[in-house]
N, C-alpha and C positions, 0 to 999 in steps of 0.2 A: 465423444471422444475427446481426451485431456490435450488440450492444444495451449500454447503460449497465449494464443489471441485470445482465446476462450477465457484465462484465468486474468489477464490485464481487462477485459470487459466485467469481469466477476468484481475486479478491486476499483473500479470505477464507481461501485455502489457504496463504497465504504467512506463514510463522511467525517471529517473533522470536525468534532464537535464545537472546538474552538471559532472557529471560522466560517463552518457551514461550508464546506467544500469539500469536495472527492479528492483523495489521498493521490491518486494520479494526476488530476489537474494542478495539483501543490507540487507536484516534485518530489514527495515522499518515498516513491519507490523508484530504486536504482538499478536493480535486475530483477529477472523473471527466469528461472530455468525449470524446464519441464522434462522428465524422463518419465520412470514409472512413478515418480514423487513430484512435489513442486518445491522448489527452493526459492524463497525471497527474500532480495536483499532489500531493505530499507532504512530510511532514516525519522527522525522527528526534527521539527523545526529549533528546538534547542536540546541538548543534554540533560536539563533541568524540567522538561517538559512533564507536567502534573497528571497528564493523562497517559502517559507509555505504556503501564499496564494495560488499558484498554483495547489498546492497537492490537495486540497478539489475537484477542477473541474476537475484536471486529472482523478481523482479515480474514480469520477460521471460519466466522458464520456467513460472511459472506461466499467463500470458497466450496461452504457444506451442500449448495445445490447440484454441484458438479455430479452427475453421477458416476457412481464406482469408485470416488474419493472419498478415503476415509482421511478426514483433516486432522485426526489425532495421531495417526500414524503416518500418513504420506505428505505431509505439508510440515516445511521446515521455515522458520521465519529468522534471519538473521538481521540483528541493528545494529548499523554502525554510523559513526558520525564523522567517517572518512571518504568522501570531502564531508565538511561542515554543510548543511542545508544553509540557502541563503534564497532571499527572493527572485535571484534570478532563475532559478531553478521552476518556477511557477509558468503554467503557459501563458500566452499573451492575453487571452480570452478571461482566465481568472486575474490576472493583474489590472486588467481594466475595471473587471469586475468590482476587486477588492480597492481600487483605486490610487494604485501604484503605478 
C-alpha cells in the first residue's frame, strides 16, 4: 500500500553522490504528499549543484519498487530553493558523521 512513510523509507536509499549520505538525512526533502500520486518537494545543497539532473532519476528509481506506482506517471518532483538549504537542515547524526 502506498503511504507517506513508505515513500520516506524509499527516499532514504537515495544517496547524494558528492557526500555519500542519503538525501533525507541531508535535509534535502522538504515535503512528501501522497494521494493516488506522489508529490515530492526537495532542494539541493546549492542552486548550481552539478548533479541536479541526476536527482530526479535517482528518486524515481528508488520509488520504482513500490508496487502499483508508475514513477513516470504518478510521481512529480518539485525542486525549490525557498528556503535555501543550510547545514542546519541535516540531522544531528549526519552532521557528526561529516564533521560539522
